[in-house]
C-alpha positions in Angstrom: 0.0 0.0 0.0 1.2 3.5 -1.3 1.4 5.9 1.5 0.9 9.8 0.4 3.3 11.9 1.6 2.3 15.9 2.0 4.3 18.4 0.3 4.8 21.8 1.4 6.8 24.1 -0.7 8.7 26.8 1.5 10.4 28.6 -1.4 8.5 31.9 -0.8 9.2 31.8 2.9 12.5 30.0 3.9 13.9 30.3 0.2 13.1 34.0 -0.1 15.8 34.5 2.9 18.6 34.1 0.4 20.5 37.5 0.2 19.1 38.9 -3.1 16.6 36.5 -3.7 13.7 38.8 -2.6 10.6 38.8 -4.7 7.9 41.6 -5.1 4.0 40.8 -4.7 3.4 40.3 -8.4 6.6 37.8 -8.9 5.6 35.9 -5.7 2.1 35.2 -7.0 3.6 34.1 -10.5 5.5 31.9 -8.7 2.5 30.6 -6.3 0.7 30.0 -9.3 3.1 27.8 -11.0 3.1 26.1 -7.7 -0.4 25.4 -7.8 0.3 24.0 -11.3 2.8 22.1 -9.9 0.0 20.6 -7.5 2.0 21.2 -4.0 -0.3 20.5 -1.2 0.8 23.5 1.1 2.5 26.7 0.3 4.2 28.8 2.8 3.7 32.2 1.5 5.8 34.4 3.9 6.6 35.6 7.3 3.7 38.5 7.5 4.6 40.0 10.6 8.2 41.0 9.2 6.6 43.8 7.0 3.5 45.2 5.5 4.9 44.2 2.2 5.3 40.5 3.2 1.5 40.7 4.6 0.5 42.1 1.3 2.2 39.3 -0.4 0.9 36.5 1.6 -2.6 38.0 1.1 -2.6 38.3 -2.3 -1.3 34.5 -2.5 -3.9 33.8 -0.3 -6.8 35.2 -2.8 -4.8 34.1 -6.2 -4.5 30.5 -5.5 -5.9 29.7 -1.7 -9.1 27.9 -3.7 -7.5 24.8 -4.1 -3.9 24.9 -2.4 -3.8 25.3 1.3 -1.8 28.5 2.4 0.1 28.9 5.3 2.6 31.8 6.9 5.4 31.7 9.7 4.8 33.2 13.3 6.7 33.1 16.3 4.9 32.3 19.2 3.4 35.7 20.0 0.1 36.9 19.7 1.1 39.7 17.1 2.9 37.3 14.9 -0.3 34.6 15.1 -2.9 37.6 14.3 -0.7 38.7 11.5 -0.7 35.2 9.9 -4.5 34.7 10.4 -5.6 37.9 9.0 -3.2 37.2 6.0 -4.0 33.8 5.4 -8.0 33.7 6.3 -9.3 34.3 2.7 -7.7 30.8 1.6 -10.0 27.9 1.8 -7.9 25.8 3.9 -5.6 28.2 5.8 -3.1 26.9 8.2 -1.2 28.8 10.8 2.7 27.8 11.6 4.3 28.8 14.8 7.7 28.2 15.4 9.8 28.2 18.7 13.3 26.4 19.9 13.7 23.8 21.7 17.6 22.8 21.7 19.3 23.9 24.8 21.4 26.8 22.5 18.3 28.4 21.8 16.7 28.1 25.1 19.6 29.6 26.7 21.0 31.7 24.4 18.1 33.1 22.2 15.3 33.3 24.7 17.2 33.4 27.8 14.5 31.7 29.6 14.2 28.2 31.7 12.9 25.4 29.4 9.6 25.2 31.5 9.2 28.6 30.7 9.9 28.1 26.6 7.3 25.1 26.9 4.6 27.3 28.3 5.4 30.1 25.7 4.4 27.2 22.7 1.6 26.1 24.4 -0.1 29.4 25.0 0.6 30.2 21.5 -1.0 27.3 19.8 -4.1 27.7 22.2 -4.5 31.1 20.6 -3.8 30.1 17.3 -6.9 27.3 17.8 -9.3 30.3 18.7 -8.7 31.5 15.5 -8.1 28.6 13.0 -8.8 24.6 13.4 -5.2 23.8 11.5 -2.5 24.6 13.8 1.4 23.7 12.6 4.0 23.7 15.5 7.9 23.5 14.7 10.4 22.5 17.1 13.0 24.8 15.8 16.8 22.9 16.0 15.1 19.6 17.2 18.0 17.7 15.4 20.2 19.1 18.1 17.5 19.3 21.2 17.8 16.7 24.3 15.2 13.8 23.4 12.7 13.9 26.3 12.4 17.8 26.2 11.5 17.4 22.6 9.1 14.8 23.2 7.9 16.8 26.5 7.1 19.8 24.0 5.5 18.0 21.1 3.1 16.3 23.6 2.4 19.3 25.3 1.4 21.3 22.1 -0.5 18.2 20.9 -2.7 18.5 23.9 -3.0 22.2 23.2 -4.5 21.6 19.9 -1.7 21.4 17.2 -2.6 19.3 14.3 0.7 19.0 12.5 4.2 18.8 14.7 7.0 19.8 12.3 10.7 18.7 13.1 13.3 20.7 11.7 17.1 20.1 11.2 17.5 23.9 11.0 21.2 24.0 11.0 21.8 20.9 8.7 23.6 19.2 11.7 21.7 15.6 11.4 23.0 12.4 9.7 20.4 10.2 8.2 20.5 7.2 10.4 20.2 9.3 13.5 17.9 11.6 12.1 15.7 8.6 11.0 15.7 6.8 14.2 14.5 10.3 16.0 12.0 10.4 13.7 10.7 6.9 14.1 10.7 7.1 18.0 8.7 10.4 17.7 6.5 8.9 15.3 5.6 5.8 17.5 5.1 8.0 20.6 3.0 10.6 18.4 0.5 7.6 17.0 0.2 6.4 20.6 -1.0 9.9 21.7 -2.9 11.2 18.7 -3.0 9.5 15.6 -4.6 12.1 13.9 -1.6 14.6 14.0 0.6 14.8 11.0 4.3 14.1 11.6 6.6 16.5 9.0 10.3 17.5 8.7 12.3 20.5 7.6 15.7 19.6 6.7 18.5 22.0 5.8 21.7 21.4 3.9 24.9 22.5 5.6 26.6 19.0 5.1 24.8 18.2 2.1 22.5 16.0 3.3 19.0 17.7 3.4 17.4 15.3 0.9 19.0 12.2 2.5 17.7 13.3 6.0 14.2 14.0 4.8 13.8 10.5 2.9 15.4 8.8 5.7 12.4 10.6 7.9 10.1 9.4 5.5 11.3 5.9 5.6 10.5 5.9 9.4 7.2 7.5 9.4 7.3 11.1 8.4 4.0 12.1 6.4 5.0 15.4 5.5 8.3 17.1 4.0 8.9 20.8 3.9 10.9 21.7 1.1 12.0 24.3 -1.7 12.5 24.6 -5.4 16.1 24.0 -6.3 16.8 23.8 -2.7 16.7 27.4 -2.4 17.1 28.5 1.2 19.4 30.1 3.7 23.1 29.2 3.6 23.6 25.8 1.9 19.9 25.8 1.2 16.6 23.5 2.1 15.6 20.2 1.1 15.1 19.8 -2.8 11.6 19.4 -3.5 12.2 17.9 -7.1 14.9 15.7 -5.6 12.4 14.0 -2.9 9.6 13.9 -5.3 11.2 12.2 -8.0 13.3 9.9 -5.3 9.9 8.6 -4.1 8.8 8.0 -7.5 11.8 6.4 -9.0 12.5 4.0 -5.8 8.5 3.7 -5.0 8.9 0.0 -4.6 11.7 0.8 -1.4 9.8 3.8 0.2 6.3 2.7 -0.6 5.4 6.4 -0.9 4.0 8.8 -3.3 3.0 12.6 -3.8 0.6 14.5 -6.0 3.6 16.4 -7.5 2.7 16.8 -11.1 6.4 15.7 -12.0 6.1 17.4 -15.4 6.0 20.7 -14.5 9.4 20.3 -12.4 11.9 21.7 -14.8 9.3 24.5 -15.7 9.1 25.7 -11.9 12.8 25.6 -11.5 13.1 27.8 -14.6 10.6 30.4 -13.6 12.2 30.4 -10.1 15.9 31.1 -11.6 14.6 33.8 -13.4 12.5 35.5 -10.8 15.5 35.7 -8.2 18.4 35.4 -11.1 20.0 32.4 -8.9 21.1 30.1 -11.4 20.9 26.2 -10.7 24.2 24.4 -11.2 24.8 22.6 -14.3 25.0 19.2 -12.5 22.2 19.7 -10.4 20.0 16.7 -9.8 17.1 16.5 -11.9 16.8 20.2 -12.8 20.4 21.1 -14.1 21.2 21.8 -17.6 23.2 18.6 -17.5 21.0 16.5 -15.5 20.1 14.5 -18.6 23.3 15.0 -21.2 25.4 12.3 -21.9 28.9 13.4 -23.5 30.7 10.0 -22.6 31.0 7.9 -26.1 30.5 4.7 -24.0 27.3 6.4 -22.4 25.7 7.5 -25.9 26.1 4.4 -27.2 24.3 2.7 -24.7 21.8 5.2 -24.9 21.3 4.6 -28.5 21.0 1.1 -28.1 18.6 1.5 -25.0 17.8 5.0 -22.9 17.4 2.2 -19.6 21.2 1.4 -20.2 22.1 5.3 -18.6 19.0 6.5 -17.6 16.6 6.1 -14.5 13.8 8.6 -15.4 13.2 10.2 -18.7 13.8 13.9 -19.4 9.9 14.0 -20.2 8.9 12.7 -16.9 10.4 16.1 -15.2 9.2 18.6 -17.9 12.2 18.4 -20.4 11.1 18.0 -23.9 13.3 15.4 -25.7 12.9 17.0 -29.1 12.9 20.9 -29.5 11.2 22.8 -31.8 13.4 25.8 -33.3 11.4 29.0 -33.9 12.4 31.6 -36.6 10.7 34.8 -37.9 8.6 32.6 -40.4 7.5 29.7 -38.2 4.2 31.7 -37.8 1.7 32.2 -35.1 0.3 28.4 -35.2 4.1 27.3 -34.1 4.7 30.2 -31.7 1.3 29.5 -30.1 2.4 25.8 -29.8 5.7 26.4 -28.2 4.0 28.9 -25.7 1.8 26.5 -24.8 3.9 23.8 -24.3 5.7 25.6 -21.9 2.4 25.8 -19.5 1.6 29.5 -20.3 -1.9 30.5 -21.0 -2.7 31.8 -24.5 -6.4 32.6 -24.4 -6.3 36.4 -24.4 -5.9 36.9 -28.2 -5.1 41.0 -27.6 -2.3 39.7 -25.0 -1.2 36.9 -27.4 -0.7 39.4 -30.5 1.4 41.6 -28.8 3.6 38.7 -27.4 3.9 37.5 -31.0 4.7 41.2 -32.1 7.8 40.7 -29.6 8.8 37.2 -30.7 9.1 38.7 -34.4 11.1 41.5 -33.2 13.3 38.8 -31.3 13.3 36.2 -33.9 14.3 39.1 -36.6 17.5 40.1 -34.4 18.3 36.4 -33.4 17.2 34.1 -36.2 16.6 31.1 -34.1 14.6 31.2 -31.3 14.9 28.0 -28.7 12.6 27.4 -25.5 14.8 29.1 -23.4 13.9 32.4 -25.1 10.4 31.6 -25.4 10.2 30.9 -21.7 12.0 34.3 -20.7 10.1 36.3 -23.4 6.7 35.6 -22.1 7.8 36.0 -18.5 9.8 39.2 -19.2 6.5 40.4 -21.2 4.3 39.8 -18.0 6.6 41.6 -15.8 7.8 44.6 -17.7 4.2 45.3 -19.0 3.3 46.6 -15.2 3.5 50.0 -15.0 4.3 52.1 -12.3 4.6 56.5 -12.2 6.7 56.3 -9.2 9.2 54.1 -11.0 12.0 54.7 -13.5 11.7 53.7 -17.3 14.9 53.5 -19.5 13.7 56.0 -22.2 16.8 55.9 -24.5 20.8 55.3 -24.2 24.2 55.7 -26.0 27.4 54.4 -24.7 30.5 55.2 -26.5 33.4 53.0 -25.6 37.1 53.3 -25.7 40.4 52.9 -24.0 40.5 56.3 -22.6 37.1 57.6 -21.3 33.9 55.4 -22.2 30.8 57.9 -22.0 27.5 57.0 -21.4 24.2 59.0 -22.1 20.9 58.1 -20.5 17.2 59.4 -20.8 14.8 58.1 -17.8 11.4 58.6 -17.4 9.5 58.9 -14.1 6.1 59.6 -14.9 5.6 62.4 -16.9 9.1 63.6 -16.1 11.9 63.1 -18.1 15.8 63.2 -17.1 18.9 63.2 -19.3 22.6 62.8 -18.0 26.1 61.8 -18.9 29.0 60.2 -17.0 32.2 59.2 -17.8 33.6 55.5 -16.4 36.1 53.0 -16.0 34.2 51.1 -18.7 31.1 51.0 -20.6 28.9 49.6 -17.9 30.5 51.5 -15.1 29.9 54.8 -17.1 26.5 53.5 -17.8 25.5 53.0 -14.0 27.4 56.3 -13.0 24.9 58.0 -14.9 21.6 56.2 -13.8 22.6 56.2 -10.1 23.1 60.2 -10.8 19.6 60.7 -12.7 17.8 58.7 -9.9 19.2 60.2 -7.1 19.7 57.6 -4.8 22.9 56.1 -3.3 23.0 52.5 -4.5 26.3 50.3 -4.3 26.7 47.5 -6.8 27.5 44.6 -5.2 27.6 41.6 -8.2 27.1 41.9 -11.8 26.7 38.6 -13.7 25.8 38.1 -17.2 25.3 34.5 -19.3 23.7 33.3 -22.3 20.3 32.1 -22.3 20.6 29.5 -25.1 22.6 28.9 -28.1 24.0 30.5 -31.3 25.7 34.0 -31.8 22.8 36.1 -31.6 21.8 34.5 -28.0 20.0 36.3 -25.5 22.0 37.7 -22.7 20.4 37.8 -19.3 22.2 40.2 -17.1 21.7 39.6 -13.0 22.8 42.4 -10.8 22.8 42.8 -6.9 22.7 46.2 -5.4 23.2 47.4 -1.6 20.7 50.2 -1.0 20.4 51.7 3.0 21.7 48.3 4.3 19.6 45.9 2.2 20.2 43.7 -0.8 17.9 43.9 -4.0 18.4 41.9 -7.3 17.5 43.4 -10.8 17.5 41.1 -14.0 16.7 41.7 -17.5 17.5 40.1 -20.7 18.0 41.4 -24.1 20.0 40.3 -27.4 21.9 43.9 -26.5 23.9 43.3 -23.3 24.2 46.6 -22.6 20.5 47.5 -22.8 20.0 44.4 -20.6 22.7 45.7 -18.3 20.9 49.1 -17.9 17.5 47.6 -17.6 19.0 45.2 -14.6 20.3 48.1 -12.9 16.8 50.0 -13.1 14.7 47.2 -11.7 17.1 46.7 -9.1 16.7 50.3 -8.3 13.0 49.8 -8.7 12.8 47.2 -6.3 14.7 48.9 -3.6 12.4 52.1 -4.0 9.1 49.9 -3.9 10.5 48.0 -1.2 11.5 51.2 0.9 7.9 52.5 0.2 6.3 49.4 1.9 8.4 48.6 4.6 6.4 50.1 7.8 7.8 48.0 10.4 10.6 45.7 9.3 12.2 43.1 11.4 15.6 42.5 11.0 16.1 38.8 12.3 14.1 36.5 9.6 16.1 33.0 10.5 13.5 30.6 11.3 13.0 26.5 10.6 
């Protein structure tokens, strides 16, 4: 009998804690909609008590995808945090309050400076209060893998009796190893089933020792019914357990685990690529399941074996995770039908005829300049179209630019628009990008510092689209900007402006930010 494993995706909460991975409300909703297509069971949408912007994002996600996906958000064991979670997720059909509180000696002594009994009582009171608001409450015993077992169990027993319906056991700092973690979950599961067999046991592992997936699978084998994961393994420090790795391990080795998920695996690669586009954080090429080389074979011996039978060197097919074995290359002569087929194959809706015509014209412009258009190009064309078509009179827009480069004094002249205003200026720099960024900084009137600049090619050919990812620092915070174009200078200008606009939007939205965001 195959056991159903519940999948909670925390990319929009724990994943977003990566410096530079911060997304705006529109981007979060876009990604949540893709998680819905992926058919995750629960989306952890954010930490609403941290800022007004995060509260709004969680609320919009609950409103837009909460009809079919359970929505949760994180709260510390304090009333104001719990209220923020409730008010942000209550529009969802199946909302869940998630409370976190440490159980290890180092957390109790150093973080809370209270006795173990006092911390336990904090957790119990928090659960009791949350239960007055919603029927479903998850309690996370932060840093469980470094906790004294009997105190950990004492806490779990107390919060279950107070009304917790899910118990989540995090390996917060990636300290666990599979055999020890699996044994701890086995003992907790045994006691929990005797206490209340309706309570769901969950795990949340970090990857500091590269063992997050192994620990999660060991927990599943020992009775855990729910896993907390992120797309691409995104998360603080070395990241979280990778959703795609756990899901495909359970699918490929179902004869060993006797478990399954509801995940639509053909959406895995598309979800991974969307997250890469939104955050600008690339996946390593040899990353399991979603890396560019995950299904590539360069060895002559491997290629010979594959030509005879794919199972010689493949334990799963590229099509299972959404990678097409046959890519259709588009040109300016491909026509609407071929382009529409390519867009729909990538999971995008083409029912709005007027919007499709605008998108098709952008495709023709791209195809004229690039000659050959690949799946990667179509994907980024559509997502970029959706992002750039949103206007805001308080944000800066690139009107025109000119860059003259030489080995003496590279110069950039830029015209920006902000609502009805136009700003024009010039600057000299050490190189073309330095000159470009210097004049933009002067025109916007905000002191930002470039921390990272990266450019890469999206697909093949000498006319390949260039994608620029930058990180800037503004008022002590890190923001990302990204853009794509066949002209890398233009893409560089747009990425820098997008980063500045992200900072301005965040500054306007942040009414009461909380500096500490490291939980679970």
